[in-house]
C-alpha positions, 0 to 999 in steps of 0.5 A: 500500500505504501508503494501505491501511495508513493506512486500517486504522490509522485504523479501528483507532484509531477503534475504540479511541476507542469501546471503553469504551461499553456497546452493547445494540443491536448484532447483534440478530436481524432487524436490517437495514443497508444497506452501500456498499463499494469498493476495489481489485482484484488489487493497487494500483499508481500506475504508468501502465503498469498499468491500475487495477482497482476495485470498488463495491458496494451490499448489504443485511445482515440479522442472524440469531441468534448474530451471523451475517448474510445479505448480498444485493447487487450489485457493479460491478468494472472492470479495465483491460488495457494495449494499446499506449498505451491501456487496454481495460476489462473490466467485471463486473456481478454479484449475490450472496447470502451468509452471514457467520459472526461468529467473534470480537468484543471485549468492548465489542461495538465490533469484530467479525470475520466470514468469509463465503461467497457465491454470485455470478452476473452478466455480463462485458463486454470494451470494452463489446462493441466488438470493433474497436479504434482501430488495426483490431485485433479483440478475440476474447474474447466477453462472457459470463455469470458464475457462481461464488462468493466467500470473504470476511473482514470487519471491522466497527467500530461508530462508533455503534449505527447507523453501522459502518465496514467493512474487507474482503478477498475472493477471487472465483472466477467461471467463464465469464470468458475473461480471469481467473477469480480476483480478489482484492479489498481494500476498505472501506465503511460500513453504516447500520442502517435498523431 
């Protein structure tokens, strides 16, 4: 939790550094950016008894009128579940498309807040399809196709006209999973504008 607070504090400090500048090339209709994000799933702990959960994603953002944007991309999520002295991985590979509504920004157009709604679909695999475990036990849950959605809250901090720091929180609801339909994600990333 201390790391997350440090990242948010650092991001806010960087945004204050760039606040006094005028920027005319931000949130223009048709502007496109490639974003890379990553972070933690369902909380974060350093204890070895719990398996770590993380996600990583790559997406394309296309801005519309009024500072809103469409986001299309893919994501990999992995969460490990403890079994005896080992961990069994649950992996989800998903694609998504969503719309983000810009609801607040500062006067210098350095800091933007958005809320988004996305449709998500993909595939879930448990232990990469290996049903038989090291001790002879069998996994009874099956690999499945997933469908559902996500609601997101995202902060964009412009470090320059072409480089943006992202901080996001989201809740995913994916039906079809036999393990867990809900996953909370907290992450950060970068966006680079390509036009």
